[in-house]
All heavy atoms as a GROMACS GRO file, in nm:
protein
  621
    1MET      N    1  28.006  -1.449   7.068
    1MET     CA    2  28.145  -1.490   7.051
    1MET      C    3  28.217  -1.377   6.977
    1MET      O    4  28.167  -1.322   6.881
    1MET     CB    5  28.151  -1.620   6.973
    1MET     CG    6  28.290  -1.663   6.937
    1MET     SD    7  28.313  -1.818   6.847
    1MET     CE    8  28.156  -1.888   6.822
    2ASN      N    9  28.339  -1.349   7.022
    2ASN     CA   10  28.418  -1.248   6.952
    2ASN      C   11  28.527  -1.316   6.869
    2ASN      O   12  28.539  -1.439   6.867
    2ASN     CB   13  28.478  -1.147   7.051
    2ASN     CG   14  28.576  -1.210   7.148
    2ASN    OD1   15  28.644  -1.308   7.115
    2ASN    ND2   16  28.585  -1.154   7.268
    3ASN      N   17  28.607  -1.237   6.800
    3ASN     CA   18  28.712  -1.286   6.711
    3ASN      C   19  28.814  -1.374   6.786
    3ASN      O   20  28.853  -1.480   6.736
    3ASN     CB   21  28.782  -1.169   6.642
    3ASN     CG   22  28.885  -1.216   6.542
    3ASN    OD1   23  28.856  -1.299   6.458
    3ASN    ND2   24  29.006  -1.162   6.553
    4ASP      N   25  28.856  -1.332   6.904
    4ASP     CA   26  28.955  -1.409   6.980
    4ASP      C   27  28.900  -1.544   7.023
    4ASP      O   28  28.971  -1.646   7.022
    4ASP     CB   29  29.002  -1.331   7.103
    4ASP     CG   30  29.090  -1.214   7.067
    4ASP    OD1   31  29.148  -1.214   6.956
    4ASP    OD2   32  29.101  -1.120   7.149
    5GLN      N   33  28.773  -1.550   7.060
    5GLN     CA   34  28.711  -1.676   7.100
    5GLN      C   35  28.699  -1.770   6.979
    5GLN      O   36  28.723  -1.890   6.991
    5GLN     CB   37  28.574  -1.650   7.163
    5GLN     CG   38  28.582  -1.580   7.297
    5GLN     CD   39  28.448  -1.529   7.344
    5GLN    OE1   40  28.366  -1.482   7.264
    5GLN    NE2   41  28.424  -1.536   7.474
    6ALA      N   42  28.663  -1.714   6.865
    6ALA     CA   43  28.653  -1.795   6.744
    6ALA      C   44  28.790  -1.849   6.704
    6ALA      O   45  28.803  -1.965   6.665
    6ALA     CB   46  28.594  -1.712   6.629
    7LYS      N   47  28.893  -1.766   6.717
    7LYS     CA   48  29.028  -1.810   6.684
    7LYS      C   49  29.071  -1.922   6.780
    7LYS      O   50  29.134  -2.020   6.738
    7LYS     CB   51  29.125  -1.693   6.695
    7LYS     CG   52  29.265  -1.726   6.657
    7LYS     CD   53  29.356  -1.604   6.664
    7LYS     CE   54  29.498  -1.638   6.630
    7LYS     NZ   55  29.585  -1.519   6.637
    8ALA      N   56  29.039  -1.911   6.907
    8ALA     CA   57  29.073  -2.016   7.005
    8ALA      C   58  29.004  -2.146   6.970
    8ALA      O   59  29.064  -2.254   6.979
    8ALA     CB   60  29.035  -1.971   7.146
    9LEU      N   61  28.878  -2.141   6.927
    9LEU     CA   62  28.807  -2.263   6.886
    9LEU      C   63  28.871  -2.325   6.762
    9LEU      O   64  28.886  -2.447   6.754
    9LEU     CB   65  28.660  -2.231   6.860
    9LEU     CG   66  28.576  -2.202   6.982
    9LEU    CD1   67  28.437  -2.154   6.942
    9LEU    CD2   68  28.567  -2.325   7.072
   10ALA      N   69  28.909  -2.242   6.666
   10ALA     CA   70  28.974  -2.293   6.546
   10ALA      C   71  29.107  -2.358   6.581
   10ALA      O   72  29.144  -2.463   6.528
   10ALA     CB   73  28.995  -2.180   6.444
   11HIS      N   74  29.183  -2.298   6.673
   11HIS     CA   75  29.311  -2.352   6.718
   11HIS      C   76  29.291  -2.488   6.784
   11HIS      O   77  29.364  -2.583   6.756
   11HIS     CB   78  29.376  -2.253   6.815
   11HIS     CG   79  29.512  -2.294   6.858
   11HIS    ND1   80  29.534  -2.365   6.974
   11HIS    CD2   81  29.634  -2.278   6.801
   11HIS    CE1   82  29.662  -2.389   6.987
   11HIS    NE2   83  29.725  -2.337   6.883
   12GLU      N   84  29.193  -2.500   6.872
   12GLU     CA   85  29.163  -2.627   6.937
   12GLU      C   86  29.126  -2.734   6.834
   12GLU      O   87  29.170  -2.849   6.846
   12GLU     CB   88  29.050  -2.611   7.037
   12GLU     CG   89  29.087  -2.532   7.161
   12GLU     CD   90  28.968  -2.508   7.252
   12GLU    OE1   91  28.871  -2.589   7.248
   12GLU    OE2   92  28.969  -2.408   7.324
   13PHE      N   93  29.045  -2.697   6.736
   13PHE     CA   94  29.004  -2.790   6.631
   13PHE      C   95  29.125  -2.844   6.557
   13PHE      O   96  29.139  -2.965   6.538
   13PHE     CB   97  28.911  -2.716   6.533
   13PHE     CG   98  28.876  -2.795   6.411
   13PHE    CD1   99  28.770  -2.885   6.413
   13PHE    CD2  100  28.946  -2.779   6.293
   13PHE    CE1  101  28.737  -2.958   6.300
   13PHE    CE2  102  28.915  -2.852   6.180
   13PHE     CZ  103  28.809  -2.941   6.183
   14LEU      N  104  29.216  -2.756   6.516
   14LEU     CA  105  29.336  -2.800   6.442
   14LEU      C  106  29.429  -2.884   6.530
   14LEU      O  107  29.486  -2.983   6.484
   14LEU     CB  108  29.409  -2.680   6.385
   14LEU     CG  109  29.338  -2.610   6.271
   14LEU    CD1  110  29.411  -2.481   6.235
   14LEU    CD2  111  29.324  -2.699   6.150
   15CYS      N  112  29.446  -2.846   6.655
   15CYS     CA  113  29.533  -2.922   6.746
   15CYS      C  114  29.486  -3.066   6.763
   15CYS      O  115  29.568  -3.157   6.776
   15CYS     CB  116  29.543  -2.853   6.881
   15CYS     SG  117  29.644  -2.704   6.878
   16ARG      N  118  29.356  -3.087   6.762
   16ARG     CA  119  29.303  -3.224   6.776
   16ARG      C  120  29.321  -3.306   6.649
   16ARG      O  121  29.306  -3.427   6.650
   16ARG     CB  122  29.155  -3.219   6.813
   16ARG     CG  123  29.129  -3.173   6.955
   16ARG     CD  124  28.983  -3.195   6.994
   16ARG     NE  125  28.888  -3.136   6.901
   16ARG     CZ  126  28.834  -3.013   6.912
   16ARG    NH1  127  28.867  -2.937   7.014
   16ARG    NH2  128  28.747  -2.969   6.824
   17ARG      N  129  29.353  -3.242   6.537
   17ARG     CA  130  29.360  -3.312   6.409
   17ARG      C  131  29.500  -3.317   6.348
   17ARG      O  132  29.515  -3.358   6.234
   17ARG     CB  133  29.262  -3.248   6.312
   17ARG     CG  134  29.120  -3.289   6.345
   17ARG     CD  135  29.017  -3.200   6.288
   17ARG     NE  136  28.883  -3.246   6.320
   17ARG     CZ  137  28.823  -3.228   6.437
   17ARG    NH1  138  28.886  -3.165   6.533
   17ARG    NH2  139  28.701  -3.271   6.458
   18ILE      N  140  29.600  -3.278   6.423
   18ILE     CA  141  29.736  -3.285   6.371
   18ILE      C  142  29.802  -3.413   6.422
   18ILE      O  143  29.801  -3.442   6.541
   18ILE     CB  144  29.819  -3.162   6.415
   18ILE    CG1  145  29.764  -3.037   6.347
   18ILE    CG2  146  29.966  -3.181   6.380
   18ILE    CD1  147  29.832  -2.909   6.389
   19GLU      N  148  29.857  -3.489   6.329
   19GLU     CA  149  29.932  -3.610   6.364
   19GLU      C  150  30.080  -3.577   6.356
   19GLU      O  151  30.130  -3.532   6.253
   19GLU     CB  152  29.898  -3.723   6.267
   19GLU     CG  153  29.976  -3.850   6.297
   19GLU     CD  154  29.943  -3.958   6.196
   19GLU    OE1  155  29.827  -4.003   6.194
   19GLU    OE2  156  30.032  -3.994   6.118
   20ILE      N  157  30.152  -3.599   6.466
   20ILE     CA  158  30.296  -3.572   6.471
   20ILE      C  159  30.367  -3.705   6.496
   20ILE      O  160  30.331  -3.779   6.588
   20ILE     CB  161  30.329  -3.473   6.585
   20ILE    CG1  162  30.256  -3.340   6.560
   20ILE    CG2  163  30.480  -3.451   6.594
   20ILE    CD1  164  30.265  -3.243   6.675
   21THR      N  165  30.467  -3.735   6.411
   21THR     CA  166  30.539  -3.862   6.420
   21THR      C  167  30.689  -3.836   6.436
   21THR      O  168  30.748  -3.764   6.354
   21THR     CB  169  30.515  -3.946   6.293
   21THR    OG1  170  30.375  -3.960   6.275
   21THR    CG2  171  30.581  -4.082   6.304
   22HIS      N  172  30.748  -3.895   6.540
   22HIS     CA  173  30.892  -3.882   6.562
   22HIS      C  174  30.967  -3.964   6.457
   22HIS      O  175  30.927  -4.074   6.422
   22HIS     CB  176  30.927  -3.932   6.702
   22HIS     CG  177  31.072  -3.925   6.731
   22HIS    ND1  178  31.146  -4.036   6.760
   22HIS    CD2  179  31.159  -3.821   6.735
   22HIS    CE1  180  31.272  -4.000   6.781
   22HIS    NE2  181  31.281  -3.871   6.766
   23CYS      N  182  31.076  -3.909   6.406
   23CYS     CA  183  31.162  -3.979   6.310
   23CYS      C  184  31.295  -4.008   6.381
   23CYS      O  185  31.382  -3.921   6.386
   23CYS     CB  186  31.189  -3.892   6.187
   23CYS     SG  187  31.042  -3.846   6.099
   24PRO      N  188  31.310  -4.127   6.438
   24PRO     CA  189  31.433  -4.157   6.512
   24PRO      C  190  31.557  -4.161   6.424
   24PRO      O  191  31.668  -4.144   6.473
   24PRO     CB  192  31.406  -4.293   6.576
   24PRO     CG  193  31.295  -4.352   6.498
   24PRO     CD  194  31.217  -4.239   6.437
   25GLU      N  195  31.538  -4.182   6.294
   25GLU     CA  196  31.649  -4.180   6.199
   25GLU      C  197  31.611  -4.090   6.082
   25GLU      O  198  31.494  -4.071   6.052
   25GLU     CB  199  31.676  -4.321   6.148
   25GLU     CG  200  31.722  -4.416   6.256
   25GLU     CD  201  31.747  -4.557   6.203
   25GLU    OE1  202  31.743  -4.576   6.081
   25GLU    OE2  203  31.773  -4.646   6.285
   26LEU      N  204  31.712  -4.036   6.017
   26LEU     CA  205  31.685  -3.953   5.901
   26LEU      C  206  31.625  -4.037   5.788
   26LEU      O  207  31.675  -4.147   5.761
   26LEU     CB  208  31.815  -3.887   5.850
   26LEU     CG  209  31.871  -3.776   5.936
   26LEU    CD1  210  32.006  -3.730   5.882
   26LEU    CD2  211  31.775  -3.658   5.940
   27PRO      N  212  31.520  -3.987   5.726
   27PRO     CA  213  31.461  -4.062   5.615
   27PRO      C  214  31.558  -4.072   5.498
   27PRO      O  215  31.643  -3.986   5.478
   27PRO     CB  216  31.340  -3.977   5.575
   27PRO     CG  217  31.317  -3.885   5.689
   27PRO     CD  218  31.448  -3.868   5.758
   28GLU      N  219  31.544  -4.182   5.421
   28GLU     CA  220  31.629  -4.198   5.303
   28GLU      C  221  31.597  -4.089   5.202
   28GLU      O  222  31.484  -4.043   5.190
   28GLU     CB  223  31.606  -4.334   5.239
   28GLU     CG  224  31.655  -4.450   5.324
   28GLU     CD  225  31.634  -4.583   5.253
   28GLU    OE1  226  31.632  -4.585   5.129
   28GLU    OE2  227  31.621  -4.683   5.325
   29ASN      N  228  31.698  -4.048   5.127
   29ASN     CA  229  31.684  -3.949   5.020
   29ASN      C  230  31.636  -3.813   5.067
   29ASN      O  231  31.576  -3.738   4.990
   29ASN     CB  232  31.590  -4.001   4.910
   29ASN     CG  233  31.639  -4.132   4.851
   29ASN    OD1  234  31.759  -4.150   4.832
   29ASN    ND2  235  31.548  -4.222   4.824
   30VAL      N  236  31.657  -3.782   5.195
   30VAL     CA  237  31.620  -3.650   5.247
   30VAL      C  238  31.742  -3.588   5.309
   30VAL      O  239  31.808  -3.648   5.395
   30VAL     CB  240  31.507  -3.661   5.352
   30VAL    CG1  241  31.479  -3.526   5.415
   30VAL    CG2  242  31.381  -3.718   5.290
   31ASN      N  243  31.776  -3.467   5.265
   31ASN     CA  244  31.891  -3.395   5.319
   31ASN      C  245  31.844  -3.270   5.390
   31ASN      O  246  31.774  -3.187   5.331
   31ASN     CB  247  31.989  -3.355   5.207
   31ASN     CG  248  32.059  -3.474   5.150
   31ASN    OD1  249  32.093  -3.566   5.222
   31ASN    ND2  250  32.081  -3.474   5.020
   32PHE      N  251  31.877  -3.258   5.515
   32PHE     CA  252  31.848  -3.138   5.592
   32PHE      C  253  31.982  -3.070   5.619
   32PHE      O  254  32.059  -3.116   5.703
   32PHE     CB  255  31.782  -3.172   5.724
   32PHE     CG  256  31.647  -3.236   5.709
   32PHE    CD1  257  31.630  -3.370   5.735
   32PHE    CD2  258  31.537  -3.161   5.669
   32PHE    CE1  259  31.506  -3.429   5.722
   32PHE    CE2  260  31.413  -3.220   5.656
   32PHE     CZ  261  31.398  -3.354   5.682
   33TYR      N  262  32.010  -2.964   5.547
   33TYR     CA  263  32.140  -2.897   5.560
   33TYR      C  264  32.154  -2.824   5.693
   33TYR      O  265  32.265  -2.803   5.740
   33TYR     CB  266  32.161  -2.801   5.444
   33TYR     CG  267  32.163  -2.875   5.312
   33TYR    CD1  268  32.056  -2.866   5.224
   33TYR    CD2  269  32.270  -2.956   5.278
   33TYR    CE1  270  32.058  -2.936   5.104
   33TYR    CE2  271  32.273  -3.027   5.158
   33TYR     CZ  272  32.166  -3.016   5.071
   33TYR     OH  273  32.166  -3.086   4.955
   34ASP      N  274  32.042  -2.788   5.753
   34ASP     CA  275  32.049  -2.714   5.879
   34ASP      C  276  31.994  -2.794   5.997
   34ASP      O  277  31.954  -2.739   6.097
   34ASP     CB  278  31.975  -2.581   5.866
   34ASP     CG  279  31.829  -2.600   5.829
   34ASP    OD1  280  31.790  -2.712   5.786
   34ASP    OD2  281  31.753  -2.504   5.844
   35PHE      N  282  31.993  -2.929   5.984
   35PHE     CA  283  31.945  -3.014   6.092
   35PHE      C  284  32.060  -3.093   6.152
   35PHE      O  285  32.142  -3.150   6.081
   35PHE     CB  286  31.838  -3.113   6.037
   35PHE     CG  287  31.794  -3.214   6.139
   35PHE    CD1  288  31.712  -3.177   6.244
   35PHE    CD2  289  31.838  -3.345   6.131
   35PHE    CE1  290  31.673  -3.271   6.339
   35PHE    CE2  291  31.799  -3.439   6.225
   35PHE     CZ  292  31.716  -3.402   6.329
   36ASN      N  293  32.066  -3.096   6.286
   36ASN     CA  294  32.171  -3.169   6.356
   36ASN      C  295  32.105  -3.277   6.444
   36ASN      O  296  32.045  -3.245   6.546
   36ASN     CB  297  32.253  -3.074   6.444
   36ASN     CG  298  32.368  -3.146   6.512
   36ASN    OD1  299  32.370  -3.266   6.525
   36ASN    ND2  300  32.463  -3.067   6.559
   37PRO      N  301  32.115  -3.406   6.404
   37PRO     CA  302  32.050  -3.511   6.480
   37PRO      C  303  32.105  -3.530   6.622
   37PRO      O  304  32.042  -3.595   6.704
   37PRO     CB  305  32.071  -3.636   6.396
   37PRO     CG  306  32.187  -3.606   6.308
   37PRO     CD  307  32.186  -3.456   6.287
   38VAL      N  308  32.221  -3.475   6.650
   38VAL     CA  309  32.277  -3.485   6.785
   38VAL      C  310  32.209  -3.387   6.880
   38VAL      O  311  32.187  -3.418   6.997
   38VAL     CB  312  32.430  -3.460   6.781
   38VAL    CG1  313  32.489  -3.455   6.921
   38VAL    CG2  314  32.498  -3.565   6.697
   39THR      N  315  32.170  -3.272   6.831
   39THR     CA  316  32.111  -3.168   6.916
   39THR      C  317  31.962  -3.145   6.895
   39THR      O  318  31.902  -3.067   6.967
   39THR     CB  319  32.184  -3.034   6.894
   39THR    OG1  320  32.165  -2.992   6.758
   39THR    CG2  321  32.331  -3.045   6.926
   40GLU      N  322  31.903  -3.213   6.795
   40GLU     CA  323  31.762  -3.190   6.764
   40GLU      C  324  31.686  -3.320   6.743
   40GLU      O  325  31.744  -3.420   6.702
   40GLU     CB  326  31.748  -3.105   6.637
   40GLU     CG  327  31.807  -2.966   6.650
   40GLU     CD  328  31.795  -2.890   6.521
   40GLU    OE1  329  31.851  -2.934   6.419
   40GLU    OE2  330  31.729  -2.784   6.523
   41TYR      N  331  31.558  -3.314   6.771
   41TYR     CA  332  31.465  -3.423   6.738
   41TYR      C  333  31.399  -3.387   6.606
   41TYR      O  334  31.373  -3.270   6.578
   41TYR     CB  335  31.356  -3.438   6.844
   41TYR     CG  336  31.406  -3.485   6.978
   41TYR    CD1  337  31.418  -3.397   7.084
   41TYR    CD2  338  31.440  -3.618   6.997
   41TYR    CE1  339  31.462  -3.441   7.208
   41TYR    CE2  340  31.485  -3.663   7.120
   41TYR     CZ  341  31.496  -3.573   7.225
   41TYR     OH  342  31.540  -3.616   7.347
   42LEU      N  343  31.366  -3.488   6.526
   42LEU     CA  344  31.302  -3.466   6.397
   42LEU      C  345  31.162  -3.529   6.398
   42LEU      O  346  31.144  -3.642   6.445
   42LEU     CB  347  31.386  -3.530   6.286
   42LEU     CG  348  31.335  -3.516   6.144
   42LEU    CD1  349  31.338  -3.368   6.100
   42LEU    CD2  350  31.419  -3.600   6.049
   43PHE      N  351  31.065  -3.454   6.346
   43PHE     CA  352  30.926  -3.501   6.340
   43PHE      C  353  30.866  -3.469   6.203
   43PHE      O  354  30.903  -3.371   6.139
   43PHE     CB  355  30.839  -3.429   6.444
   43PHE     CG  356  30.879  -3.457   6.586
   43PHE    CD1  357  30.969  -3.375   6.650
   43PHE    CD2  358  30.826  -3.565   6.655
   43PHE    CE1  359  31.006  -3.399   6.781
   43PHE    CE2  360  30.863  -3.589   6.785
   43PHE     CZ  361  30.953  -3.507   6.849
   44THR      N  362  30.774  -3.554   6.160
   44THR     CA  363  30.687  -3.520   6.048
   44THR      C  364  30.551  -3.486   6.106
   44THR      O  365  30.519  -3.524   6.220
   44THR     CB  366  30.668  -3.638   5.949
   44THR    OG1  367  30.609  -3.747   6.017
   44THR    CG2  368  30.799  -3.680   5.887
   45PHE      N  369  30.473  -3.412   6.028
   45PHE     CA  370  30.338  -3.384   6.074
   45PHE      C  371  30.244  -3.374   5.955
   45PHE      O  372  30.286  -3.346   5.844
   45PHE     CB  373  30.333  -3.255   6.158
   45PHE     CG  374  30.361  -3.130   6.080
   45PHE    CD1  375  30.255  -3.055   6.029
   45PHE    CD2  376  30.490  -3.086   6.056
   45PHE    CE1  377  30.279  -2.940   5.957
   45PHE    CE2  378  30.514  -2.970   5.986
   45PHE     CZ  379  30.410  -2.896   5.935
   46LYS      N  380  30.117  -3.403   5.982
   46LYS     CA  381  30.015  -3.388   5.880
   46LYS      C  382  29.882  -3.364   5.947
   46LYS      O  383  29.860  -3.403   6.063
   46LYS     CB  384  30.008  -3.510   5.788
   46LYS     CG  385  29.960  -3.636   5.855
   46LYS     CD  386  29.956  -3.750   5.754
   46LYS     CE  387  29.911  -3.879   5.820
   46LYS     NZ  388  29.902  -3.990   5.728
   47LEU      N  389  29.793  -3.301   5.873
   47LEU     CA  390  29.659  -3.277   5.921
   47LEU      C  391  29.577  -3.400   5.892
   47LEU      O  392  29.567  -3.444   5.777
   47LEU     CB  393  29.600  -3.153   5.852
   47LEU     CG  394  29.466  -3.104   5.900
   47LEU    CD1  395  29.472  -3.067   6.049
   47LEU    CD2  396  29.423  -2.984   5.818
   48LEU      N  397  29.519  -3.462   5.995
   48LEU     CA  398  29.441  -3.584   5.977
   48LEU      C  399  29.321  -3.557   5.887
   48LEU      O  400  29.261  -3.450   5.891
   48LEU     CB  401  29.394  -3.637   6.112
   48LEU     CG  402  29.505  -3.683   6.206
   48LEU    CD1  403  29.446  -3.729   6.338
   48LEU    CD2  404  29.585  -3.795   6.144
   49GLY      N  405  29.290  -3.656   5.806
   49GLY     CA  406  29.179  -3.639   5.714
   49GLY      C  407  29.223  -3.591   5.578
   49GLY      O  408  29.146  -3.587   5.484
   50HIS      N  409  29.348  -3.551   5.566
   50HIS     CA  410  29.403  -3.507   5.439
   50HIS      C  411  29.516  -3.601   5.402
   50HIS      O  412  29.627  -3.586   5.453
   50HIS     CB  413  29.455  -3.362   5.448
   50HIS     CG  414  29.345  -3.263   5.463
   50HIS    ND1  415  29.282  -3.242   5.581
   50HIS    CD2  416  29.287  -3.183   5.372
   50HIS    CE1  417  29.188  -3.151   5.564
   50HIS    NE2  418  29.189  -3.113   5.437
   51GLY      N  419  29.486  -3.698   5.317
   51GLY     CA  420  29.588  -3.793   5.276
   51GLY      C  421  29.699  -3.723   5.200
   51GLY      O  422  29.676  -3.623   5.133
   52SER      N  423  29.818  -3.775   5.214
   52SER     CA  424  29.930  -3.716   5.139
   52SER      C  425  30.015  -3.827   5.081
   52SER      O  426  30.038  -3.928   5.145
   52SER     CB  427  30.015  -3.626   5.230
   52SER     OG  428  30.072  -3.700   5.333
   53VAL      N  429  30.059  -3.805   4.960
   53VAL     CA  430  30.146  -3.898   4.892
   53VAL      C  431  30.270  -3.820   4.850
   53VAL      O  432  30.260  -3.708   4.802
   53VAL     CB  433  30.077  -3.958   4.768
   53VAL    CG1  434  30.172  -4.050   4.694
   53VAL    CG2  435  29.952  -4.033   4.809
   54GLY      N  436  30.387  -3.878   4.872
   54GLY     CA  437  30.509  -3.809   4.831
   54GLY      C  438  30.576  -3.738   4.946
   54GLY      O  439  30.598  -3.796   5.052
   55ALA      N  440  30.605  -3.612   4.926
   55ALA     CA  441  30.682  -3.533   5.023
   55ALA      C  442  30.609  -3.524   5.157
   55ALA      O  443  30.486  -3.530   5.165
   55ALA     CB  444  30.708  -3.394   4.968
   56ALA      N  445  30.688  -3.511   5.262
   56ALA     CA  446  30.633  -3.493   5.397
   56ALA      C  447  30.684  -3.360   5.453
   56ALA      O  448  30.786  -3.308   5.409
   56ALA     CB  449  30.679  -3.607   5.488
   57GLU      N  450  30.609  -3.305   5.547
   57GLU     CA  451  30.652  -3.182   5.613
   57GLU      C  452  30.725  -3.219   5.742
   57GLU      O  453  30.684  -3.310   5.813
   57GLU     CB  454  30.532  -3.093   5.647
   57GLU     CG  455  30.468  -3.034   5.524
   57GLU     CD  456  30.365  -2.931   5.559
   57GLU    OE1  457  30.403  -2.814   5.580
   57GLU    OE2  458  30.247  -2.969   5.567
   58TYR      N  459  30.832  -3.145   5.771
   58TYR     CA  460  30.917  -3.177   5.885
   58TYR      C  461  30.934  -3.056   5.976
   58TYR      O  462  30.935  -2.942   5.930
   58TYR     CB  463  31.056  -3.220   5.838
   58TYR     CG  464  31.057  -3.355   5.772
   58TYR    CD1  465  31.034  -3.367   5.636
   58TYR    CD2  466  31.080  -3.471   5.845
   58TYR    CE1  467  31.034  -3.491   5.573
   58TYR    CE2  468  31.080  -3.595   5.784
   58TYR     CZ  469  31.057  -3.605   5.648
   58TYR     OH  470  31.057  -3.727   5.589
   59ILE      N  471  30.949  -3.085   6.106
   59ILE     CA  472  30.988  -2.986   6.204
   59ILE      C  473  31.101  -3.044   6.288
   59ILE      O  474  31.115  -3.166   6.300
   59ILE     CB  475  30.872  -2.941   6.295
   59ILE    CG1  476  30.809  -3.060   6.367
   59ILE    CG2  477  30.768  -2.862   6.217
   59ILE    CD1  478  30.703  -3.021   6.467
   60ALA      N  479  31.183  -2.956   6.344
   60ALA     CA  480  31.292  -2.996   6.432
   60ALA      C  481  31.272  -2.928   6.568
   60ALA      O  482  31.228  -2.814   6.573
   60ALA     CB  483  31.427  -2.956   6.374
   61VAL      N  484  31.304  -3.002   6.675
   61VAL     CA  485  31.293  -2.946   6.810
   61VAL      C  486  31.431  -2.958   6.876
   61VAL      O  487  31.485  -3.068   6.887
   61VAL     CB  488  31.188  -3.020   6.895
   61VAL    CG1  489  31.181  -2.962   7.035
   61VAL    CG2  490  31.052  -3.017   6.827
   62ASP      N  491  31.487  -2.844   6.916
   62ASP     CA  492  31.618  -2.843   6.979
   62ASP      C  493  31.607  -2.903   7.119
   62ASP      O  494  31.519  -2.867   7.197
   62ASP     CB  495  31.671  -2.699   6.989
   62ASP     CG  496  31.814  -2.694   7.034
   62ASP    OD1  497  31.840  -2.717   7.154
   62ASP    OD2  498  31.902  -2.668   6.949
   63ARG      N  499  31.697  -2.997   7.149
   63ARG     CA  500  31.693  -3.069   7.277
   63ARG      C  501  31.719  -2.978   7.397
   63ARG      O  502  31.667  -3.005   7.506
   63ARG     CB  503  31.796  -3.181   7.276
   63ARG     CG  504  31.767  -3.289   7.174
   63ARG     CD  505  31.884  -3.387   7.162
   63ARG     NE  506  31.870  -3.472   7.046
   63ARG     CZ  507  31.832  -3.600   7.051
   63ARG    NH1  508  31.810  -3.656   7.167
   63ARG    NH2  509  31.821  -3.669   6.942
   64GLU      N  510  31.799  -2.875   7.381
   64GLU     CA  511  31.833  -2.788   7.494
   64GLU      C  512  31.748  -2.661   7.499
   64GLU      O  513  31.691  -2.629   7.602
   64GLU     CB  514  31.981  -2.752   7.490
   64GLU     CG  515  32.071  -2.869   7.525
   64GLU     CD  516  32.215  -2.827   7.539
   64GLU    OE1  517  32.242  -2.711   7.572
   64GLU    OE2  518  32.302  -2.913   7.517
   65THR      N  519  31.741  -2.589   7.386
   65THR     CA  520  31.671  -2.461   7.387
   65THR      C  521  31.520  -2.476   7.372
   65THR      O  522  31.446  -2.381   7.398
   65THR     CB  523  31.721  -2.370   7.274
   65THR    OG1  524  31.682  -2.427   7.147
   65THR    CG2  525  31.871  -2.351   7.281
   66ARG      N  526  31.475  -2.594   7.324
   66ARG     CA  527  31.334  -2.623   7.301
   66ARG      C  528  31.276  -2.543   7.185
   66ARG      O  529  31.156  -2.538   7.165
   66ARG     CB  530  31.252  -2.603   7.429
   66ARG     CG  531  31.301  -2.690   7.542
   66ARG     CD  532  31.234  -2.657   7.671
   66ARG     NE  533  31.089  -2.676   7.657
   66ARG     CZ  534  31.008  -2.707   7.755
   66ARG    NH1  535  31.057  -2.724   7.875
   66ARG    NH2  536  30.880  -2.720   7.735
   67GLU      N  537  31.363  -2.483   7.105
   67GLU     CA  538  31.318  -2.409   6.987
   67GLU      C  539  31.261  -2.507   6.885
   67GLU      O  540  31.318  -2.614   6.862
   67GLU     CB  541  31.436  -2.334   6.923
   67GLU     CG  542  31.399  -2.265   6.793
   67GLU     CD  543  31.519  -2.208   6.719
   67GLU    OE1  544  31.634  -2.234   6.760
   67GLU    OE2  545  31.495  -2.140   6.619
   68VAL      N  546  31.149  -2.470   6.826
   68VAL     CA  547  31.086  -2.552   6.722
   68VAL      C  548  31.103  -2.480   6.589
   68VAL      O  549  31.073  -2.360   6.579
   68VAL     CB  550  30.937  -2.575   6.751
   68VAL    CG1  551  30.872  -2.660   6.642
   68VAL    CG2  552  30.918  -2.639   6.887
   69ARG      N  553  31.155  -2.554   6.489
   69ARG     CA  554  31.177  -2.494   6.357
   69ARG      C  555  31.105  -2.575   6.251
   69ARG      O  556  31.107  -2.698   6.253
   69ARG     CB  557  31.327  -2.492   6.321
   69ARG     CG  558  31.410  -2.409   6.415
   69ARG     CD  559  31.556  -2.404   6.374
   69ARG     NE  560  31.619  -2.534   6.361
   69ARG     CZ  561  31.661  -2.587   6.245
   69ARG    NH1  562  31.649  -2.522   6.132
   69ARG    NH2  563  31.717  -2.707   6.243
   70TYR      N  564  31.045  -2.506   6.157
   70TYR     CA  565  30.982  -2.570   6.042
   70TYR      C  566  31.089  -2.592   5.936
   70TYR      O  567  31.158  -2.499   5.894
   70TYR     CB  568  30.870  -2.482   5.987
   70TYR     CG  569  30.805  -2.535   5.864
   70TYR    CD1  570  30.729  -2.650   5.866
   70TYR    CD2  571  30.821  -2.469   5.742
   70TYR    CE1  572  30.668  -2.700   5.751
   70TYR    CE2  573  30.760  -2.516   5.627
   70TYR     CZ  574  30.683  -2.632   5.633
   70TYR     OH  575  30.624  -2.680   5.520
   71LEU      N  576  31.106  -2.718   5.893
   71LEU     CA  577  31.208  -2.750   5.793
   71LEU      C  578  31.153  -2.760   5.652
   71LEU      O  579  31.228  -2.769   5.557
   71LEU     CB  580  31.278  -2.882   5.830
   71LEU     CG  581  31.348  -2.886   5.966
   71LEU    CD1  582  31.400  -3.024   5.994
   71LEU    CD2  583  31.457  -2.781   5.973
   72GLY      N  584  31.021  -2.761   5.640
   72GLY     CA  585  30.958  -2.762   5.509
   72GLY      C  586  30.925  -2.900   5.457
   72GLY      O  587  30.936  -3.000   5.526
   73PHE      N  588  30.884  -2.903   5.329
   73PHE     CA  589  30.854  -3.029   5.257
   73PHE      C  590  30.984  -3.090   5.210
   73PHE      O  591  31.070  -3.019   5.155
   73PHE     CB  592  30.767  -3.000   5.135
   73PHE     CG  593  30.623  -2.979   5.166
   73PHE    CD1  594  30.573  -2.851   5.178
   73PHE    CD2  595  30.538  -3.087   5.184
   73PHE    CE1  596  30.439  -2.831   5.203
   73PHE    CE2  597  30.404  -3.068   5.212
   73PHE     CZ  598  30.355  -2.939   5.220
   74HIS      N  599  30.998  -3.220   5.230
   74HIS     CA  600  31.115  -3.291   5.179
   74HIS      C  601  31.072  -3.431   5.134
   74HIS      O  602  30.977  -3.486   5.184
   74HIS     CB  603  31.225  -3.305   5.286
   74HIS     CG  604  31.284  -3.175   5.325
   74HIS    ND1  605  31.380  -3.113   5.251
   74HIS    CD2  606  31.258  -3.093   5.429
   74HIS    CE1  607  31.413  -2.999   5.310
   74HIS    NE2  608  31.340  -2.984   5.418
   75GLY      N  609  31.146  -3.486   5.042
   75GLY     CA  610  31.118  -3.619   4.993
   75GLY      C  611  31.057  -3.613   4.855
   75GLY      O  612  31.054  -3.510   4.789
   76GLU      N  613  31.010  -3.726   4.809
   76GLU     CA  614  30.955  -3.736   4.674
   76GLU      C  615  30.818  -3.673   4.666
   76GLU      O  616  30.741  -3.673   4.754
   76GLU     CB  617  30.944  -3.883   4.633
   76GLU     CG  618  31.079  -3.947   4.618
   76GLU     CD  619  31.069  -4.092   4.572
   76GLU    OE1  620  30.956  -4.137   4.544
   76GLU    OE2  621  31.171  -4.157   4.567
   0.00000   0.00000   0.00000
């Protein structure tokens, strides 16, 4: 196995363990200054097996351009 094959296996491993959840409405007490709910979808994500309390990580997906942006940790 070479480096590229090992990287592909690691990528597959992580892809099977990421939980992505659509947020149809903006969460309470969270302000996204560069997020537009009319033109973008909002999602949270986490790596399964790693519990998290408090802040969540968010990404936005543009409905037209399909651009995916990382919005960072938000919330308590």
